[in-house]
C-alpha positions as CSV (number, residue, x, y, z in Angstrom):
1,X,116.2,106.6,105.1
2,X,113.2,104.2,105.4
3,X,109.5,104.9,104.8
4,X,106.5,103.0,105.9
5,X,103.0,103.2,104.3
6,X,100.9,102.2,107.3
7,X,97.3,101.5,108.1
8,X,96.5,100.2,104.7
9,X,93.0,98.9,104.5
10,X,93.6,96.8,101.4
11,X,97.0,96.2,99.9
12,X,97.4,94.9,96.3
13,X,100.8,93.1,96.1
14,X,100.3,91.2,92.8
15,X,101.8,88.2,94.6
16,X,99.3,85.5,95.5
17,X,101.9,84.0,97.8
18,X,101.6,87.1,100.0
19,X,97.8,87.4,100.2
20,X,94.4,86.4,98.8
21,X,93.5,85.8,95.2
22,X,95.4,86.7,92.1
23,X,96.2,90.2,93.4
24,X,97.7,88.9,96.6
25,X,95.5,91.1,98.7
26,X,96.6,91.8,102.3
27,X,94.2,93.5,104.7
28,X,95.3,95.9,107.5
29,X,98.8,96.0,106.1
30,X,101.9,98.1,105.9
31,X,104.7,98.3,103.4
32,X,108.3,99.4,104.4
33,X,110.5,100.9,101.7
34,X,114.2,101.5,102.2
35,X,116.8,102.8,99.6
36,X,114.1,102.6,97.0
37,X,113.2,99.0,97.5
38,X,110.4,97.2,99.4
39,X,112.0,95.6,102.5
40,X,108.9,94.4,104.4
41,X,105.2,93.6,103.7
42,X,103.2,92.8,106.7
43,X,100.6,93.8,109.3
44,X,99.9,97.4,110.1
45,X,102.1,99.0,112.8
46,X,105.6,98.5,111.4
47,X,108.2,101.3,112.1
48,X,110.4,103.4,109.8
49,X,112.1,106.8,109.7
50,X,109.1,108.3,108.0
51,X,105.5,107.3,107.7
52,X,102.5,107.8,105.4
53,X,99.2,107.0,107.1
54,X,96.9,105.4,104.5
55,X,94.0,105.8,106.9
56,X,92.4,102.5,105.8
57,X,92.6,103.2,102.1
58,X,93.6,100.9,99.3
59,X,97.3,100.9,98.2
60,X,98.5,99.3,95.0
61,X,101.6,99.2,92.9
62,X,102.3,102.2,90.7
63,X,100.9,101.9,87.2
64,X,103.2,100.9,84.4
65,X,102.4,102.7,81.1
66,X,104.2,100.8,78.5
67,X,103.2,102.8,75.4
68,X,103.3,106.6,75.1
69,X,104.5,109.3,72.8
70,X,105.0,112.1,75.3
71,X,107.6,114.2,73.4
72,X,105.7,116.2,70.9
73,X,104.5,119.7,70.1
74,X,101.3,121.0,68.5
75,X,97.6,120.4,69.0
76,X,95.1,118.3,67.1
77,X,91.9,119.1,69.0
78,X,90.2,120.1,65.8
79,X,91.0,116.7,64.3
80,X,89.4,115.0,67.3
81,X,86.3,117.2,67.0
82,X,86.0,116.4,63.3
83,X,86.4,112.7,64.0
84,X,83.6,112.9,66.6
85,X,81.5,114.3,63.8
86,X,82.1,111.2,61.7
87,X,85.5,111.4,60.0
88,X,87.4,108.1,60.0
89,X,90.8,107.9,61.7
90,X,93.6,106.9,59.3
91,X,96.7,108.0,61.1
92,X,97.5,110.8,58.7
93,X,97.5,113.5,61.3
94,X,100.9,112.2,62.5
95,X,102.4,114.4,59.8
96,X,100.9,117.5,61.4
97,X,102.5,116.6,64.7
98,X,105.8,115.9,63.0
99,X,105.8,119.4,61.5
100,X,105.0,121.1,64.8
101,X,107.6,118.9,66.7
102,X,110.4,119.7,64.1
103,X,109.9,123.4,64.6
104,X,109.9,123.3,68.4
105,X,113.0,124.0,70.4
106,X,114.6,121.5,72.8
107,X,113.4,123.6,75.8
108,X,109.9,123.7,74.5
109,X,109.7,120.0,73.9
110,X,111.3,119.3,77.3
111,X,108.8,121.5,79.1
112,X,105.8,119.9,77.3
113,X,107.1,116.4,78.1
114,X,107.7,117.4,81.7
115,X,104.2,118.6,82.1
116,X,102.8,115.4,80.7
117,X,105.0,113.3,82.9
118,X,103.8,115.3,86.0
119,X,100.2,114.7,85.0
120,X,100.9,111.0,84.5
121,X,102.6,110.8,87.9
122,X,99.8,112.5,89.6
123,X,97.5,109.9,88.0
124,X,99.5,107.1,89.6
125,X,101.9,106.2,86.8
126,X,105.3,105.5,88.1
127,X,107.0,103.7,85.1
128,X,106.6,105.0,81.6
129,X,107.8,104.2,78.1
130,X,108.3,107.0,75.6
131,X,108.6,106.6,71.8
132,X,110.0,108.9,69.2
133,X,108.1,109.0,65.8
134,X,107.3,112.7,65.4
135,X,110.6,113.6,63.9
136,X,110.8,111.3,60.9
137,X,114.3,112.5,60.0
138,X,117.7,111.7,61.5
139,X,118.2,114.8,63.6
140,X,114.7,115.1,65.1
141,X,114.3,111.4,65.8
142,X,117.6,111.4,67.7
143,X,116.6,114.7,69.5
144,X,113.3,113.3,70.6
145,X,114.9,110.2,72.1
146,X,117.6,112.2,73.8
147,X,114.9,114.3,75.5
148,X,112.8,111.2,76.3
149,X,115.8,109.7,78.0
150,X,115.7,112.5,80.5
151,X,112.4,111.1,81.8
152,X,112.7,107.3,81.4
153,X,115.1,104.5,80.6
154,X,112.4,102.9,78.4
155,X,112.9,104.9,75.2
156,X,111.7,103.5,71.9
157,X,113.0,104.4,68.4
158,X,109.9,104.7,66.2
159,X,111.3,106.1,63.0
160,X,109.0,103.8,61.1
161,X,105.9,105.6,62.4
162,X,104.6,107.0,59.1
163,X,106.1,107.9,55.7
164,X,107.2,111.6,55.9
165,X,106.0,113.9,53.1
166,X,109.5,114.3,51.6
167,X,109.6,110.5,51.0
168,X,106.1,110.3,49.3
169,X,106.0,107.2,47.1
170,X,109.5,106.2,48.2
171,X,108.7,104.0,51.2
172,X,111.6,101.6,50.6
173,X,114.1,104.5,50.4
174,X,112.8,105.8,53.7
175,X,113.1,102.3,55.3
176,X,116.7,102.3,54.2
177,X,117.2,105.6,56.0
178,X,115.5,104.3,59.1
179,X,117.8,101.2,59.2
180,X,120.9,103.2,58.2
181,X,121.8,106.7,59.3
182,X,118.7,107.2,61.5
183,X,119.3,104.0,63.5
184,X,122.9,104.9,63.9
185,X,122.0,108.3,65.4
186,X,119.1,107.0,67.5
187,X,120.4,103.7,68.9
188,X,122.6,105.4,71.6
189,X,119.5,107.0,73.1
190,X,117.1,104.1,72.7
191,X,116.4,100.8,74.5
192,X,113.8,99.6,72.1
193,X,112.8,99.8,68.4
194,X,109.2,99.8,67.1
195,X,107.4,100.1,63.8
196,X,103.8,100.8,62.7
197,X,102.7,97.7,60.7
198,X,99.5,98.9,59.1
199,X,97.8,99.7,55.8
200,X,98.8,103.4,55.2
201,X,102.0,103.0,57.2
202,X,104.5,100.1,56.6
203,X,104.0,96.5,55.4
204,X,105.2,93.4,57.1
205,X,108.4,93.1,55.0
206,X,109.3,96.7,55.7
207,X,108.7,96.3,59.4
208,X,110.6,93.0,59.5
209,X,113.6,94.9,58.0
210,X,113.4,97.6,60.6
211,X,113.1,95.1,63.5
212,X,116.0,93.0,62.2
213,X,118.2,96.1,61.9
214,X,117.2,97.2,65.4
215,X,118.0,93.8,66.9
216,X,121.4,93.9,65.2
217,X,122.0,97.3,66.9
218,X,121.2,95.8,70.3
219,X,117.7,97.2,70.7
220,X,114.7,95.2,72.1
221,X,111.7,94.8,69.8
222,X,108.2,96.2,69.9
223,X,105.5,96.6,67.3
224,X,102.3,98.5,66.5
225,X,99.9,96.0,65.0
226,X,96.3,95.2,64.0
227,X,95.0,98.7,64.9
228,X,92.9,99.7,61.9
229,X,92.0,96.2,60.6
230,X,93.1,92.6,60.4
231,X,96.7,92.4,59.2
232,X,100.1,90.7,59.7
233,X,101.3,92.7,62.7
234,X,100.6,90.2,65.5
235,X,102.0,87.3,63.5
236,X,105.1,89.3,62.7
237,X,105.6,90.4,66.3
238,X,105.4,86.7,67.5
239,X,107.7,85.6,64.7
240,X,110.3,88.2,65.6
241,X,110.0,87.6,69.4
242,X,108.8,91.1,70.1
243,X,108.3,92.0,73.8
244,X,105.0,93.5,73.0
245,X,102.5,94.0,70.1
246,X,100.4,97.0,70.7
247,X,96.8,98.0,69.8
248,X,95.5,94.4,68.9
249,X,92.1,95.9,68.1
250,X,91.4,93.3,65.3
251,X,92.5,89.8,66.2
252,X,91.7,86.5,64.4
253,X,91.7,83.2,66.2
254,X,95.1,82.5,64.6
255,X,96.5,85.7,66.1
256,X,95.2,84.9,69.5
257,X,96.7,81.4,69.3
258,X,100.0,82.9,68.3
259,X,100.0,85.2,71.3
260,X,99.0,82.5,73.7
261,X,101.9,80.3,72.5
262,X,104.5,83.0,72.8
263,X,106.1,85.4,75.2
264,X,104.8,88.5,73.3
265,X,102.5,90.6,75.4
266,X,99.3,91.8,73.9
267,X,99.1,95.5,74.9
268,X,95.6,97.0,74.6
269,X,95.2,100.8,74.2
270,X,91.5,101.3,74.9
271,X,91.7,105.1,75.2
272,X,92.7,105.0,71.5
273,X,89.7,103.0,70.5
274,X,87.5,105.4,72.6
275,X,89.0,108.4,70.9
276,X,88.9,107.0,67.3
277,X,85.6,105.2,67.6
278,X,87.2,102.0,66.6
279,X,85.7,98.8,68.0
280,X,87.2,97.6,71.3
281,X,89.3,94.4,71.2
282,X,87.8,91.4,73.0
283,X,90.3,91.1,75.8
284,X,88.3,88.2,77.3
285,X,89.2,86.0,74.3
286,X,92.9,86.8,74.6
287,X,93.1,86.2,78.3
288,X,91.1,83.0,78.1
289,X,93.5,81.7,75.5
290,X,96.3,82.2,78.0
291,X,98.1,85.2,76.6
292,X,99.7,87.9,78.7
293,X,97.8,91.3,78.5
294,X,98.9,94.8,79.3
295,X,97.0,98.2,79.3
296,X,98.7,101.4,78.3
297,X,97.5,104.9,77.4
298,X,99.2,105.5,74.0
299,X,99.3,109.2,75.1
300,X,99.6,111.2,71.9
301,X,98.0,114.3,70.4
302,X,95.9,112.7,67.7
303,X,94.3,109.4,68.8
304,X,94.6,109.3,72.6
305,X,95.5,112.5,74.4
306,X,95.3,111.1,77.9
307,X,97.8,110.1,80.5
308,X,95.2,108.4,82.7
309,X,95.8,104.7,83.4
310,X,92.7,104.8,85.7
311,X,90.6,105.7,82.6
312,X,92.1,102.8,80.7
313,X,91.3,100.4,83.6
314,X,87.7,101.6,83.6
315,X,87.4,101.1,79.8
316,X,89.0,97.7,80.0
317,X,86.4,96.6,82.6
318,X,83.5,98.1,80.7
319,X,84.4,97.5,77.1
320,X,87.2,94.9,76.8
321,X,85.5,92.4,79.1
322,X,88.3,92.2,81.6
323,X,87.5,91.6,85.3
324,X,88.5,94.3,87.7
325,X,91.3,92.1,88.9
326,X,92.5,91.4,85.4
327,X,92.5,95.1,84.5
328,X,94.5,96.0,87.6
329,X,97.1,93.3,86.7
330,X,97.2,94.5,83.1
331,X,97.9,98.1,84.2
332,X,100.7,97.0,86.6
333,X,102.4,93.6,86.1
334,X,101.2,93.3,82.5
335,X,102.8,96.6,81.6
336,X,106.0,95.5,83.4
337,X,106.0,92.3,81.3
338,X,105.6,94.4,78.2
339,X,108.7,96.3,79.2
340,X,110.5,93.1,80.4
341,X,110.8,94.5,84.0
342,X,110.5,92.3,87.0
343,X,111.0,95.0,89.7
344,X,107.9,97.1,89.0
345,X,104.2,96.5,88.9
346,X,104.2,94.7,92.3
347,X,104.8,95.3,95.9
348,X,106.9,92.4,97.1
349,X,110.2,92.1,99.0
350,X,112.9,93.5,96.7
351,X,110.6,95.2,94.2
352,X,110.8,98.9,93.5
353,X,109.1,101.1,96.1
354,X,106.5,102.5,93.7
355,X,103.1,102.7,95.3
356,X,99.8,104.5,94.8
357,X,97.5,105.4,97.7
358,X,93.9,105.7,96.7
359,X,91.3,108.0,98.1
360,X,89.1,104.9,98.3
361,X,88.8,101.7,100.3
362,X,89.3,99.3,97.4
363,X,90.7,99.0,93.9
364,X,87.2,98.5,92.6
365,X,86.6,102.2,92.8
366,X,89.0,102.8,89.8
367,X,86.2,101.5,87.5
368,X,83.3,102.0,89.9
369,X,83.9,105.8,89.9
370,X,85.3,106.6,86.4
371,X,86.6,110.1,85.9
372,X,87.0,110.9,89.6
373,X,90.6,111.7,90.7
374,X,91.1,108.9,93.2
375,X,94.9,109.0,93.5
376,X,95.6,110.5,96.9
377,X,99.3,110.0,97.0
378,X,102.1,108.5,94.8
379,X,105.2,107.1,96.3
380,X,108.4,106.7,94.1
């Protein structure tokens, strides 16, 4: 069965060889998808078994959200309200979500994650990564990953998210658990391993130990770094060859040079900085240095309870100093690079047939009209 998206006013391919500028724009276009893959990109009027009439609207690749925590239970709205009144975010609320998640049933967690996935899909996200990190024991970390794998192939073991209460003042003992029995239980359900390298979470040596163990178990490497202040996270991520280092709110010139001279993607999570009232990272400096940049939502109940990649694009343009084109790329091919995918985030021959039809004539409206639901149709 084939499908054509026809009468596209402005098509974003993310392939300069196919069209104009860095986004590879094609005017008055159509895209043909067959057996899940793009088989033709060309002028309007191509034929297929089924058709979607874009009616002159903009079509772009589905968003790639490379950093989420979608499997959790509980609510931290009061924490958000208190933070808006002036309380500083320190990550400690993770333990509240851990408690709620541990007591939830599989069916409850599955239903909650499914609702968030549906919300993300309606917002144009067609590829998503999901982390564990709200179990912080062997059974619950493995359970979260097993459930996450029902929704995505990009599952990430984040046992080293925060020190659970039962291991207070015994961080090294907990790291031994993460790298031992917990990793053994979680690796069959995970593609990636991650750690939170931050004051109040885990130091560079502890995170290096976790990443080394994960690599030995066959998992790809990711890292939370430089969220709450300057620290060793970015340098460690580059040293270890992580696919991505996420947050990157506080970056020194040395950090930026390291990113620019590596394959590690700098993933910005601007909705987190919005929600925690942290300063926004200067994405302009990172891009100008030559590093690869991604945007992601970091959807979680405490510091960024949103699935909207459109919102992240608007923040990136307004507050991270990215151009509109750079923000679109970061939310599509940038996210794909962070997950080491070559088949998503673009609409080119052979790529996955993941497309978003906007209720707007151009991609500029994603930042020009913030907060407006502009996603008319999502094709997967």
